[in-house]
N, CA, C and O atoms as CSV, one atom per row, in Angstrom:
chain,resi,resn,atom,element,x,y,z
A,1,UNK,N,N,0.729,-1.096,0.176
A,1,UNK,CA,C,0.008,0.017,-0.079
A,1,UNK,C,C,0.869,1.291,0.013
A,1,UNK,O,O,1.835,1.477,0.753
A,2,UNK,N,N,0.345,2.101,-0.857
A,2,UNK,CA,C,1.298,3.315,-0.858
A,2,UNK,C,C,0.981,4.213,0.680
A,2,UNK,O,O,-0.092,3.992,1.242
A,3,UNK,N,N,1.686,4.927,1.122
A,3,UNK,CA,C,1.452,5.673,2.195
A,3,UNK,C,C,0.336,6.827,2.152
A,3,UNK,O,O,0.427,7.858,1.485
A,4,UNK,N,N,-0.691,6.480,2.955
A,4,UNK,CA,C,-1.906,7.247,3.066
A,4,UNK,C,C,-1.910,8.194,4.222
A,4,UNK,O,O,-1.404,7.892,5.303
A,5,UNK,N,N,-2.525,9.420,3.969
A,5,UNK,CA,C,-2.639,10.030,5.131
A,5,UNK,C,C,-4.073,10.254,5.330
A,5,UNK,O,O,-4.807,10.238,4.341
A,6,UNK,N,N,-4.581,10.474,6.568
A,6,UNK,CA,C,-5.661,10.820,7.044
A,6,UNK,C,C,-6.615,9.814,7.467
A,6,UNK,O,O,-6.763,8.833,6.738
A,7,UNK,N,N,-7.360,9.925,8.659
A,7,UNK,CA,C,-8.084,9.119,9.250
A,7,UNK,C,C,-9.061,8.298,8.373
A,7,UNK,O,O,-9.199,7.080,8.488
A,8,UNK,N,N,-9.734,9.084,7.476
A,8,UNK,CA,C,-10.755,8.490,6.782
A,8,UNK,C,C,-10.096,7.517,5.760
A,8,UNK,O,O,-10.812,6.593,5.374
A,9,UNK,N,N,-8.905,7.594,5.298
A,9,UNK,CA,C,-7.975,6.895,4.456
A,9,UNK,C,C,-7.769,5.612,5.141
A,9,UNK,O,O,-8.057,4.537,4.616
A,10,UNK,N,N,-7.327,5.718,6.183
A,10,UNK,CA,C,-6.856,4.472,7.062
A,10,UNK,C,C,-8.242,3.623,7.464
A,10,UNK,O,O,-8.249,2.392,7.463
A,11,UNK,N,N,-9.352,4.387,7.790
A,11,UNK,CA,C,-10.474,3.616,8.215
A,11,UNK,C,C,-11.012,2.671,6.687
A,11,UNK,O,O,-11.521,1.551,6.722
A,12,UNK,N,N,-10.784,3.324,5.672
A,12,UNK,CA,C,-11.069,2.601,4.464
A,12,UNK,C,C,-10.061,1.512,4.444
A,12,UNK,O,O,-10.457,0.356,4.290
A,13,UNK,N,N,-9.030,1.721,4.558
A,13,UNK,CA,C,-7.939,0.620,4.375
A,13,UNK,C,C,-8.350,-0.724,5.371
A,13,UNK,O,O,-8.386,-1.898,5.002
A,14,UNK,N,N,-8.625,-0.232,6.637
A,14,UNK,CA,C,-8.983,-1.223,7.646
A,14,UNK,C,C,-10.251,-2.061,7.075
A,14,UNK,O,O,-10.284,-3.290,7.134
A,15,UNK,N,N,-11.167,-1.369,6.585
A,15,UNK,CA,C,-12.321,-1.906,5.930
A,15,UNK,C,C,-11.821,-2.843,4.881
A,15,UNK,O,O,-12.316,-3.970,4.911
A,16,UNK,N,N,-10.880,-2.576,3.907
A,16,UNK,CA,C,-10.503,-3.412,2.939
A,16,UNK,C,C,-9.695,-4.572,3.376
A,16,UNK,O,O,-9.644,-5.480,2.547
A,17,UNK,N,N,-8.939,-4.788,4.673
A,17,UNK,CA,C,-8.385,-5.656,5.483
A,17,UNK,C,C,-9.494,-6.618,5.867
A,17,UNK,O,O,-9.419,-7.833,5.684
A,18,UNK,N,N,-10.577,-5.962,6.436
A,18,UNK,CA,C,-11.564,-6.666,6.931
A,18,UNK,C,C,-12.438,-7.488,5.933
A,18,UNK,O,O,-12.884,-8.569,6.316
A,19,UNK,N,N,-12.692,-7.063,4.747
A,19,UNK,CA,C,-13.277,-7.802,3.604
A,19,UNK,C,C,-11.971,-8.737,3.084
A,19,UNK,O,O,-12.190,-9.948,3.054
A,20,UNK,N,N,-10.840,-8.351,2.736
A,20,UNK,CA,C,-9.734,-9.260,2.325
A,20,UNK,C,C,-9.833,-10.551,3.230
A,20,UNK,O,O,-9.935,-11.668,2.724
A,21,UNK,N,N,-9.799,-10.350,4.532
A,21,UNK,CA,C,-9.693,-11.533,5.314
A,21,UNK,C,C,-10.778,-12.212,5.576
A,21,UNK,O,O,-10.732,-13.287,6.175
A,22,UNK,N,N,-12.022,-11.597,5.107
A,22,UNK,CA,C,-13.380,-12.077,5.329
A,22,UNK,C,C,-13.753,-12.400,6.595
A,22,UNK,O,O,-14.134,-13.493,7.016
A,23,UNK,N,N,-13.592,-11.176,7.281
A,23,UNK,CA,C,-13.867,-11.262,8.892
A,23,UNK,C,C,-15.313,-11.057,8.946
A,23,UNK,O,O,-15.737,-10.076,8.334
A,24,UNK,N,N,-16.181,-11.826,9.588
A,24,UNK,CA,C,-17.523,-11.643,9.872
A,24,UNK,C,C,-17.904,-11.056,11.119
A,24,UNK,O,O,-17.077,-10.750,11.977
A,25,UNK,N,N,-19.107,-10.895,11.235
A,25,UNK,CA,C,-19.672,-10.083,12.644
A,25,UNK,C,C,-19.348,-11.238,13.733
A,25,UNK,O,O,-19.732,-12.406,13.674
A,26,UNK,N,N,-18.583,-10.664,14.704
A,26,UNK,CA,C,-18.049,-11.508,15.934
A,26,UNK,C,C,-16.394,-11.872,15.849
A,26,UNK,O,O,-15.703,-12.143,16.831
A,27,UNK,N,N,-15.937,-11.819,14.494
A,27,UNK,CA,C,-14.738,-12.185,14.220
A,27,UNK,C,C,-13.625,-11.159,14.562
A,27,UNK,O,O,-13.798,-9.943,14.486
A,28,UNK,N,N,-12.567,-11.701,14.913
A,28,UNK,CA,C,-11.345,-10.989,15.345
A,28,UNK,C,C,-10.684,-10.286,14.252
A,28,UNK,O,O,-10.521,-10.868,13.180
A,29,UNK,N,N,-10.186,-8.769,14.474
A,29,UNK,CA,C,-9.674,-8.285,13.772
A,29,UNK,C,C,-8.281,-8.390,13.910
A,29,UNK,O,O,-7.937,-8.785,15.024
A,30,UNK,N,N,-7.125,-8.089,12.895
A,30,UNK,CA,C,-5.730,-8.377,13.141
A,30,UNK,C,C,-5.392,-7.621,14.062
A,30,UNK,O,O,-6.226,-6.818,14.481
A,31,UNK,N,N,-4.105,-7.664,14.621
A,31,UNK,CA,C,-3.283,-6.855,15.609
A,31,UNK,C,C,-3.074,-5.393,15.228
A,31,UNK,O,O,-2.932,-5.111,14.038
A,32,UNK,N,N,-3.051,-4.584,16.031
A,32,UNK,CA,C,-2.578,-3.150,15.634
A,32,UNK,C,C,-1.288,-3.278,15.032
A,32,UNK,O,O,-1.052,-2.505,14.103
A,33,UNK,N,N,-0.354,-4.144,15.390
A,33,UNK,CA,C,0.743,-4.218,14.797
A,33,UNK,C,C,0.914,-4.669,13.237
A,33,UNK,O,O,1.686,-4.264,12.369
A,34,UNK,N,N,-0.073,-5.633,13.221
A,34,UNK,CA,C,-0.165,-6.014,11.715
A,34,UNK,C,C,-0.952,-5.271,10.805
A,34,UNK,O,O,-0.881,-5.429,9.586
A,35,UNK,N,N,-1.848,-4.306,11.479
A,35,UNK,CA,C,-2.596,-3.134,10.646
A,35,UNK,C,C,-1.509,-2.306,10.354
A,35,UNK,O,O,-1.364,-1.893,9.203
A,36,UNK,N,N,-0.626,-1.970,11.355
A,36,UNK,CA,C,0.516,-0.925,11.122
A,36,UNK,C,C,1.347,-1.274,9.967
A,36,UNK,O,O,1.566,-0.503,9.033
A,37,UNK,N,N,1.833,-2.551,10.074
A,37,UNK,CA,C,2.789,-2.920,8.817
A,37,UNK,C,C,1.916,-3.114,7.713
A,37,UNK,O,O,2.422,-2.594,6.718
A,38,UNK,N,N,0.766,-3.668,7.453
A,38,UNK,CA,C,-0.069,-3.941,6.510
A,38,UNK,C,C,-0.553,-2.681,5.615
A,38,UNK,O,O,-0.789,-2.756,4.410
A,39,UNK,N,N,-0.675,-1.361,6.504
A,39,UNK,CA,C,-1.295,-0.207,6.092
A,39,UNK,C,C,-0.205,0.922,5.859
A,39,UNK,O,O,-0.428,2.002,5.311
A,40,UNK,N,N,1.124,0.452,6.416
A,40,UNK,CA,C,2.505,1.436,6.452
A,40,UNK,C,C,1.859,2.685,6.799
A,40,UNK,O,O,1.822,3.601,5.977
A,41,UNK,N,N,1.302,2.804,8.051
A,41,UNK,CA,C,0.771,3.882,8.855
A,41,UNK,C,C,1.437,3.788,10.324
A,41,UNK,O,O,1.876,2.703,10.705
A,42,UNK,N,N,1.503,4.869,11.097
A,42,UNK,CA,C,2.009,4.777,12.581
A,42,UNK,C,C,0.977,3.821,13.539
A,42,UNK,O,O,-0.231,3.671,13.359
A,43,UNK,N,N,1.682,3.315,14.441
A,43,UNK,CA,C,0.454,2.542,15.157
A,43,UNK,C,C,-0.363,3.633,15.921
A,43,UNK,O,O,-1.479,3.270,16.292
A,44,UNK,N,N,0.023,4.939,16.220
A,44,UNK,CA,C,-0.873,5.925,16.741
A,44,UNK,C,C,-2.225,6.072,15.693
A,44,UNK,O,O,-3.390,6.241,16.051
A,45,UNK,N,N,-1.816,5.979,14.574
A,45,UNK,CA,C,-2.815,6.453,13.551
A,45,UNK,C,C,-3.780,5.071,13.559
A,45,UNK,O,O,-5.010,5.110,13.532
A,46,UNK,N,N,-3.049,3.963,13.597
A,46,UNK,CA,C,-4.077,2.724,13.539
A,46,UNK,C,C,-4.974,2.751,14.836
A,46,UNK,O,O,-6.144,2.376,14.771
A,47,UNK,N,N,-4.446,3.174,15.954
A,47,UNK,CA,C,-5.318,3.361,17.147
A,47,UNK,C,C,-6.372,4.205,16.932
A,47,UNK,O,O,-7.525,3.852,17.176
A,48,UNK,N,N,-6.045,5.480,16.421
A,48,UNK,CA,C,-6.853,6.468,16.353
A,48,UNK,C,C,-8.082,5.960,15.464
A,48,UNK,O,O,-9.235,6.260,15.773
A,49,UNK,N,N,-7.785,5.180,14.350
A,49,UNK,CA,C,-8.785,4.719,13.364
A,49,UNK,C,C,-9.748,3.727,14.167
A,49,UNK,O,O,-10.969,3.865,14.091
A,50,UNK,N,N,-9.259,2.890,14.811
A,50,UNK,CA,C,-9.730,1.878,15.696
A,50,UNK,C,C,-10.728,2.485,16.646
A,50,UNK,O,O,-11.898,2.108,16.704
A,51,UNK,N,N,-10.208,3.451,17.396
A,51,UNK,CA,C,-10.970,4.361,18.342
A,51,UNK,C,C,-12.356,4.775,17.522
A,51,UNK,O,O,-13.468,4.419,17.911
A,52,UNK,N,N,-12.154,5.498,16.448
A,52,UNK,CA,C,-13.367,5.975,15.824
A,52,UNK,C,C,-14.245,4.932,15.366
A,52,UNK,O,O,-15.467,5.072,15.310
A,53,UNK,N,N,-13.635,3.896,15.042
A,53,UNK,CA,C,-14.571,2.485,14.507
A,53,UNK,C,C,-15.601,2.287,15.848
A,53,UNK,O,O,-16.826,2.195,15.920
A,54,UNK,N,N,-14.629,2.267,16.778
A,54,UNK,CA,C,-15.373,1.781,18.105
A,54,UNK,C,C,-16.391,2.722,18.503
A,54,UNK,O,O,-17.439,2.329,19.016
A,55,UNK,N,N,-16.167,3.828,18.316
A,55,UNK,CA,C,-17.230,4.957,18.817
A,55,UNK,C,C,-18.286,4.872,17.869
A,55,UNK,O,O,-19.358,5.323,18.272
A,56,UNK,N,N,-18.261,4.348,16.557
A,56,UNK,CA,C,-19.089,4.233,15.761
A,56,UNK,C,C,-19.974,2.885,15.885
A,56,UNK,O,O,-21.082,2.721,15.375
A,57,UNK,N,N,-19.329,2.052,16.586
A,57,UNK,CA,C,-20.182,0.919,16.810
A,57,UNK,C,C,-19.804,-0.304,15.987
A,57,UNK,O,O,-20.309,-1.426,16.043
A,58,UNK,N,N,-18.710,0.181,15.131
A,58,UNK,CA,C,-18.432,-0.969,13.969
A,58,UNK,C,C,-17.546,-1.979,14.704
A,58,UNK,O,O,-17.517,-3.129,14.264
A,59,UNK,N,N,-16.941,-1.711,15.602
A,59,UNK,CA,C,-15.865,-2.652,16.189
A,59,UNK,C,C,-16.200,-2.599,17.704
A,59,UNK,O,O,-16.798,-1.656,18.223
A,60,UNK,N,N,-15.722,-3.797,18.424
A,60,UNK,CA,C,-15.841,-3.646,19.867
A,60,UNK,C,C,-14.574,-4.328,20.408
A,60,UNK,O,O,-14.064,-5.285,19.825
A,61,UNK,N,N,-14.084,-3.803,21.541
A,61,UNK,CA,C,-12.782,-4.465,22.226
A,61,UNK,C,C,-13.029,-5.122,23.335
A,61,UNK,O,O,-13.775,-4.615,24.173
A,62,UNK,N,N,-12.437,-6.393,23.545
A,62,UNK,CA,C,-12.465,-7.175,24.569
A,62,UNK,C,C,-11.000,-7.047,25.158
A,62,UNK,O,O,-9.983,-7.328,24.523
A,63,UNK,N,N,-11.035,-6.583,26.464
A,63,UNK,CA,C,-9.665,-6.392,27.084
A,63,UNK,C,C,-9.097,-7.599,27.335
A,63,UNK,O,O,-9.603,-8.504,28.000
A,64,UNK,N,N,-7.771,-7.605,26.659
A,64,UNK,CA,C,-6.775,-8.806,26.923
A,64,UNK,C,C,-7.169,-9.832,25.756
A,64,UNK,O,O,-6.417,-10.791,25.584
A,65,UNK,N,N,-8.279,-9.692,24.961
A,65,UNK,CA,C,-8.651,-10.666,23.864
A,65,UNK,C,C,-8.585,-10.127,22.531
A,65,UNK,O,O,-8.373,-10.890,21.589
A,66,UNK,N,N,-8.756,-8.807,22.342
A,66,UNK,CA,C,-8.536,-8.312,20.979
A,66,UNK,C,C,-9.614,-7.506,20.593
A,66,UNK,O,O,-10.413,-7.083,21.429
A,67,UNK,N,N,-9.716,-7.222,19.235
A,67,UNK,CA,C,-10.857,-6.161,18.676
A,67,UNK,C,C,-11.725,-6.923,17.911
A,67,UNK,O,O,-11.177,-7.781,17.219
A,68,UNK,N,N,-12.982,-6.840,17.847
A,68,UNK,CA,C,-13.878,-7.888,17.033
A,68,UNK,C,C,-14.756,-6.935,16.215
A,68,UNK,O,O,-14.859,-5.760,16.569
A,69,UNK,N,N,-15.429,-7.428,15.071
A,69,UNK,CA,C,-16.270,-6.931,14.295
A,69,UNK,C,C,-17.588,-7.081,14.714
A,69,UNK,O,O,-18.133,-8.184,14.754
A,70,UNK,N,N,-18.312,-5.698,15.132
A,70,UNK,CA,C,-19.591,-5.672,15.949
A,70,UNK,C,C,-20.756,-5.892,14.790
A,70,UNK,O,O,-20.568,-5.750,13.582
A,71,UNK,N,N,-21.764,-6.199,15.308
A,71,UNK,CA,C,-23.135,-6.272,14.629
A,71,UNK,C,C,-23.809,-4.905,14.383
A,71,UNK,O,O,-24.762,-4.589,15.094
A,72,UNK,N,N,-23.387,-4.119,13.462
A,72,UNK,CA,C,-23.755,-2.626,13.290
A,72,UNK,C,C,-25.149,-2.604,13.216
A,72,UNK,O,O,-25.703,-1.628,13.723
A,73,UNK,N,N,-25.936,-3.593,12.619
A,73,UNK,CA,C,-27.391,-3.534,12.347
A,73,UNK,C,C,-28.168,-3.369,13.970
A,73,UNK,O,O,-29.288,-2.881,14.118
A,74,UNK,N,N,-27.386,-3.837,14.985
A,74,UNK,CA,C,-28.234,-3.710,16.239
A,74,UNK,C,C,-27.619,-2.710,17.130
A,74,UNK,O,O,-27.816,-2.655,18.343
A,75,UNK,N,N,-26.930,-1.997,16.512
A,75,UNK,CA,C,-26.284,-0.785,17.120
A,75,UNK,C,C,-27.285,0.280,17.699
A,75,UNK,O,O,-28.285,0.543,17.031
A,76,UNK,N,N,-27.086,0.874,18.840
A,76,UNK,CA,C,-28.064,1.933,19.277
A,76,UNK,C,C,-27.904,3.266,18.725
A,76,UNK,O,O,-28.645,4.227,18.933
A,77,UNK,N,N,-26.744,3.224,17.916
A,77,UNK,CA,C,-26.158,4.548,17.201
A,77,UNK,C,C,-27.173,5.116,16.465
A,77,UNK,O,O,-27.356,6.331,16.391
A,78,UNK,N,N,-27.906,4.189,15.861
A,78,UNK,CA,C,-28.956,4.762,14.665
A,78,UNK,C,C,-30.137,5.491,15.587
A,78,UNK,O,O,-30.547,6.536,15.083
A,79,UNK,N,N,-30.615,5.201,16.570
A,79,UNK,CA,C,-31.421,5.904,17.221
A,79,UNK,C,C,-30.970,7.424,17.768
A,79,UNK,O,O,-31.666,8.427,17.608
A,80,UNK,N,N,-29.858,7.402,18.347
A,80,UNK,CA,C,-29.111,8.534,18.859
A,80,UNK,C,C,-29.147,9.541,17.500
A,80,UNK,O,O,-29.708,10.637,17.497
A,81,UNK,N,N,-28.391,8.913,16.272
A,81,UNK,CA,C,-28.417,9.638,15.049
A,81,UNK,C,C,-29.740,10.165,14.620
A,81,UNK,O,O,-29.827,11.284,14.114
A,82,UNK,N,N,-30.752,9.415,14.802
A,82,UNK,CA,C,-32.071,9.840,14.411
A,82,UNK,C,C,-32.478,10.960,15.457
A,82,UNK,O,O,-33.011,11.960,14.978
A,83,UNK,N,N,-32.319,10.918,16.615
A,83,UNK,CA,C,-32.669,12.155,17.465
A,83,UNK,C,C,-32.231,13.390,17.004
A,83,UNK,O,O,-32.927,14.387,17.195
A,84,UNK,N,N,-30.885,13.472,16.269
A,84,UNK,CA,C,-30.215,14.629,15.947
A,84,UNK,C,C,-30.420,14.938,14.289
A,84,UNK,O,O,-30.368,16.091,13.861
A,85,UNK,N,N,-30.593,14.094,13.655
A,85,UNK,CA,C,-31.141,14.117,12.233
A,85,UNK,C,C,-32.416,14.716,11.737
A,85,UNK,O,O,-32.657,15.570,10.884
A,86,UNK,N,N,-33.276,13.886,12.669
A,86,UNK,CA,C,-34.881,13.942,12.285
A,86,UNK,C,C,-35.498,14.866,13.292
A,86,UNK,O,O,-35.700,14.480,14.443
A,87,UNK,N,N,-35.780,15.982,12.923
A,87,UNK,CA,C,-36.116,17.049,13.862
A,87,UNK,C,C,-37.677,17.299,13.770
A,87,UNK,O,O,-38.436,17.291,14.740
A,88,UNK,N,N,-38.038,17.520,12.454
A,88,UNK,CA,C,-39.320,18.041,12.324
A,88,UNK,C,C,-40.235,16.908,12.117
A,88,UNK,O,O,-39.866,15.734,12.091
A,89,UNK,N,N,-41.631,17.376,11.950
A,89,UNK,CA,C,-42.847,16.357,12.017
A,89,UNK,C,C,-42.887,15.885,10.752
A,89,UNK,O,O,-43.252,14.724,10.570
A,90,UNK,N,N,-42.495,16.760,9.604
A,90,UNK,CA,C,-42.707,16.427,8.318
A,90,UNK,C,C,-41.674,15.198,8.069
A,90,UNK,O,O,-42.000,14.160,7.493
A,91,UNK,N,N,-40.318,15.481,8.611
A,91,UNK,CA,C,-39.363,14.309,8.525
A,91,UNK,C,C,-39.868,13.173,8.851
A,91,UNK,O,O,-39.857,12.277,8.007
A,92,UNK,N,N,-40.449,12.933,10.196
A,92,UNK,CA,C,-40.768,11.977,10.974
A,92,UNK,C,C,-41.941,11.085,10.132
A,92,UNK,O,O,-41.903,9.858,10.045
A,93,UNK,N,N,-43.061,11.998,9.490
A,93,UNK,CA,C,-44.069,11.514,8.476
A,93,UNK,C,C,-43.555,10.824,7.356
A,93,UNK,O,O,-44.063,9.866,6.774
A,94,UNK,N,N,-42.293,11.520,7.069
A,94,UNK,CA,C,-41.656,10.936,5.505
A,94,UNK,C,C,-41.357,9.594,5.772
A,94,UNK,O,O,-41.746,8.747,4.968
A,95,UNK,N,N,-40.513,9.146,7.113
A,95,UNK,CA,C,-39.973,7.992,7.371
A,95,UNK,C,C,-41.018,7.217,7.413
A,95,UNK,O,O,-40.953,6.253,6.651
A,96,UNK,N,N,-42.167,7.334,8.185
A,96,UNK,CA,C,-43.219,6.473,8.476
A,96,UNK,C,C,-43.889,6.168,7.011
A,96,UNK,O,O,-44.396,5.076,6.755
A,97,UNK,N,N,-43.842,7.125,6.187
A,97,UNK,CA,C,-44.346,6.881,4.820
A,97,UNK,C,C,-43.628,5.955,3.991
A,97,UNK,O,O,-44.207,5.114,3.303
A,98,UNK,N,N,-42.395,6.085,4.039
A,98,UNK,CA,C,-41.549,5.241,3.260
A,98,UNK,C,C,-41.513,3.851,3.817
A,98,UNK,O,O,-41.416,2.933,3.003
A,99,UNK,N,N,-41.581,3.556,5.171
A,99,UNK,CA,C,-41.714,2.346,5.855
A,99,UNK,C,C,-42.905,1.717,5.206
A,99,UNK,O,O,-42.791,0.562,4.795
A,100,UNK,N,N,-44.011,2.345,5.073
A,100,UNK,CA,C,-45.232,1.823,4.871
A,100,UNK,C,C,-45.244,1.515,3.247
A,100,UNK,O,O,-45.985,0.623,2.835
A,101,UNK,N,N,-44.508,2.180,2.432
A,101,UNK,CA,C,-44.322,1.956,1.106
A,101,UNK,C,C,-43.649,0.528,0.995
A,101,UNK,O,O,-44.015,-0.356,0.221
A,102,UNK,N,N,-42.680,0.456,1.831
A,102,UNK,CA,C,-41.974,-0.984,1.842
A,102,UNK,C,C,-42.730,-1.972,2.099
A,102,UNK,O,O,-42.654,-3.059,1.526
A,103,UNK,N,N,-43.583,-1.659,3.048
A,103,UNK,CA,C,-44.449,-2.834,3.694
A,103,UNK,C,C,-45.469,-3.235,2.548
A,103,UNK,O,O,-45.835,-4.398,2.381
A,104,UNK,N,N,-45.884,-2.195,1.793
A,104,UNK,CA,C,-47.049,-2.418,0.800
A,104,UNK,C,C,-46.321,-3.232,-0.361
A,104,UNK,O,O,-46.846,-4.209,-0.895
A,105,UNK,N,N,-45.162,-2.778,-0.675
A,105,UNK,CA,C,-44.581,-3.382,-1.830
A,105,UNK,C,C,-44.412,-4.994,-1.662
A,105,UNK,O,O,-44.821,-5.773,-2.523
A,106,UNK,N,N,-43.824,-5.372,-0.574
A,106,UNK,CA,C,-43.630,-6.738,0.026
A,106,UNK,C,C,-44.919,-7.493,-0.039
A,106,UNK,O,O,-44.995,-8.553,-0.660
A,107,UNK,N,N,-46.078,-6.888,0.682
A,107,UNK,CA,C,-47.226,-7.540,0.794
A,107,UNK,C,C,-47.842,-7.823,-0.625
A,107,UNK,O,O,-48.236,-8.966,-0.857
A,108,UNK,N,N,-47.958,-6.756,-1.675
A,108,UNK,CA,C,-48.478,-7.028,-3.085
A,108,UNK,C,C,-47.451,-7.874,-3.822
A,108,UNK,O,O,-47.764,-8.343,-4.917
A,109,UNK,N,N,-46.204,-8.112,-3.284
A,109,UNK,CA,C,-45.302,-8.957,-4.191
A,109,UNK,C,C,-45.384,-10.229,-3.836
A,109,UNK,O,O,-45.572,-11.044,-4.740
A,110,UNK,N,N,-45.280,-10.645,-2.621
A,110,UNK,CA,C,-45.409,-11.908,-2.259
A,110,UNK,C,C,-46.606,-12.339,-1.421
A,110,UNK,O,O,-46.704,-13.483,-0.975
A,111,UNK,N,N,-47.476,-11.422,-1.230
A,111,UNK,CA,C,-48.638,-11.447,-0.279
A,111,UNK,C,C,-48.347,-11.893,1.118
A,111,UNK,O,O,-49.018,-12.678,1.788
A,112,UNK,N,N,-47.152,-11.220,1.484
A,112,UNK,CA,C,-46.566,-11.593,2.863
A,112,UNK,C,C,-46.289,-10.145,3.258
A,112,UNK,O,O,-45.698,-9.330,2.550
A,113,UNK,N,N,-46.876,-9.888,4.684
A,113,UNK,CA,C,-46.890,-8.559,5.037
A,113,UNK,C,C,-45.556,-8.220,5.849
A,113,UNK,O,O,-45.319,-7.078,6.244
A,114,UNK,N,N,-44.678,-9.338,6.072
A,114,UNK,CA,C,-43.405,-9.259,6.987
A,114,UNK,C,C,-42.340,-8.840,6.181
A,114,UNK,O,O,-41.778,-9.769,5.601
A,115,UNK,N,N,-41.848,-7.603,5.950
A,115,UNK,CA,C,-40.666,-7.327,5.164
A,115,UNK,C,C,-39.503,-8.027,5.798
A,115,UNK,O,O,-38.727,-8.464,4.948
A,116,UNK,N,N,-39.161,-8.258,6.999
A,116,UNK,CA,C,-38.217,-9.090,7.353
A,116,UNK,C,C,-38.098,-10.411,6.858
A,116,UNK,O,O,-37.029,-11.019,6.918
A,117,UNK,N,N,-39.159,-10.907,6.357
A,117,UNK,CA,C,-39.006,-12.471,5.787
A,117,UNK,C,C,-38.821,-12.439,4.209
A,117,UNK,O,O,-38.820,-13.453,3.510
A,118,UNK,N,N,-38.655,-11.061,3.711
A,118,UNK,CA,C,-38.270,-11.032,2.241
A,118,UNK,C,C,-36.993,-11.284,2.027
A,118,UNK,O,O,-36.199,-11.034,2.934
A,119,UNK,N,N,-36.539,-11.818,0.817
A,119,UNK,CA,C,-35.048,-12.195,0.512
A,119,UNK,C,C,-34.188,-11.195,0.098
A,119,UNK,O,O,-32.972,-11.382,0.071
A,120,UNK,N,N,-34.843,-9.864,-0.317
A,120,UNK,CA,C,-34.172,-8.610,-0.584
A,120,UNK,C,C,-33.352,-7.982,0.607
A,120,UNK,O,O,-33.931,-7.180,1.339
A,121,UNK,N,N,-31.978,-8.320,0.847
A,121,UNK,CA,C,-31.532,-8.038,2.051
A,121,UNK,C,C,-31.233,-6.435,1.993
A,121,UNK,O,O,-31.320,-5.827,3.060
A,122,UNK,N,N,-30.915,-5.777,0.915
A,122,UNK,CA,C,-30.930,-4.189,0.902
A,122,UNK,C,C,-32.032,-3.600,1.462
A,122,UNK,O,O,-31.956,-2.707,2.306
A,123,UNK,N,N,-33.262,-4.151,0.945
A,123,UNK,CA,C,-34.434,-3.385,1.325
A,123,UNK,C,C,-34.712,-3.811,2.856
A,123,UNK,O,O,-35.258,-2.992,3.596
A,124,UNK,N,N,-34.307,-5.204,3.383
A,124,UNK,CA,C,-34.679,-5.187,4.844
A,124,UNK,C,C,-33.648,-4.246,5.564
A,124,UNK,O,O,-34.065,-3.676,6.572
A,125,UNK,N,N,-32.399,-4.021,5.185
A,125,UNK,CA,C,-31.528,-3.162,5.896
A,125,UNK,C,C,-32.067,-1.824,5.881
A,125,UNK,O,O,-32.039,-1.190,6.935
A,126,UNK,N,N,-32.568,-1.286,4.812
A,126,UNK,CA,C,-32.968,0.026,4.808
A,126,UNK,C,C,-34.498,0.134,5.718
A,126,UNK,O,O,-34.766,1.119,6.406
A,127,UNK,N,N,-35.213,-0.800,5.603
A,127,UNK,CA,C,-36.482,-0.888,6.567
A,127,UNK,C,C,-36.034,-0.909,7.982
A,127,UNK,O,O,-36.572,-0.179,8.815
A,128,UNK,N,N,-35.164,-1.640,8.252
A,128,UNK,CA,C,-34.834,-1.789,9.666
A,128,UNK,C,C,-34.165,-0.369,10.246
A,128,UNK,O,O,-34.484,0.137,11.322
A,129,UNK,N,N,-33.292,0.107,9.429
A,129,UNK,CA,C,-32.809,1.411,9.524
A,129,UNK,C,C,-33.869,2.523,9.828
A,129,UNK,O,O,-33.866,3.287,10.793
A,130,UNK,N,N,-34.773,2.456,8.806
A,130,UNK,CA,C,-36.065,3.553,9.046
A,130,UNK,C,C,-36.632,3.183,10.199
A,130,UNK,O,O,-36.876,4.133,10.942
A,131,UNK,N,N,-36.947,2.045,10.632
A,131,UNK,CA,C,-37.602,1.564,11.958
A,131,UNK,C,C,-36.952,2.220,13.102
A,131,UNK,O,O,-37.552,2.771,14.026
A,132,UNK,N,N,-35.579,2.108,12.957
A,132,UNK,CA,C,-34.789,2.662,14.265
A,132,UNK,C,C,-34.859,4.056,14.181
A,132,UNK,O,O,-34.922,4.744,15.200
A,133,UNK,N,N,-34.851,4.607,12.878
A,133,UNK,CA,C,-34.841,6.110,12.894
A,133,UNK,C,C,-36.421,6.438,13.650
A,133,UNK,O,O,-36.505,7.243,14.578
A,134,UNK,N,N,-37.285,5.906,13.261
A,134,UNK,CA,C,-38.761,6.021,13.707
A,134,UNK,C,C,-38.986,6.078,15.036
A,134,UNK,O,O,-39.710,6.895,15.604
A,135,UNK,N,N,-38.198,4.977,15.660
A,135,UNK,CA,C,-38.473,4.706,17.272
A,135,UNK,C,C,-37.625,5.755,17.866
A,135,UNK,O,O,-37.644,5.741,19.097
A,136,UNK,N,N,-36.890,6.658,17.327
A,136,UNK,CA,C,-35.887,7.512,17.841
A,136,UNK,C,C,-36.788,8.740,18.239
A,136,UNK,O,O,-36.400,9.440,19.174
A,137,UNK,N,N,-37.934,9.043,17.612
A,137,UNK,CA,C,-38.919,10.137,17.632
A,137,UNK,C,C,-40.121,9.739,18.502
A,137,UNK,O,O,-40.939,10.624,18.754
A,138,UNK,N,N,-40.322,8.469,19.003
A,138,UNK,CA,C,-41.367,8.116,19.859
A,138,UNK,C,C,-41.420,8.558,21.092
A,138,UNK,O,O,-42.353,8.230,21.826
């Protein structure tokens, strides 16, 4: 890897390592030393990037065991973000409207009213995210 600067680039490179190593939710990330050598950056830069990822809920640290990939879909960060981003009643109504549109689409498509049972993974993720945002303003 060529020498990169900036937290965003290091975070992106850590993401590339996670994909390359095929690390799944709950899987252990490589050590700081490995990431430092692989990304050709300082250990302090790796630590800063890992702290940012931990703050976002993308990874979690178990003291004495290592750093692990978190299940971001179940993170409470979405509700916190929702409280700051979705402030007006109009925005709240728009989120509810989009959720209802997805529910109607799935119901018409399969005669199945449960979006979470549909095989469209991206649509389910969007629906769950919208649901988390809508819970933030209840």
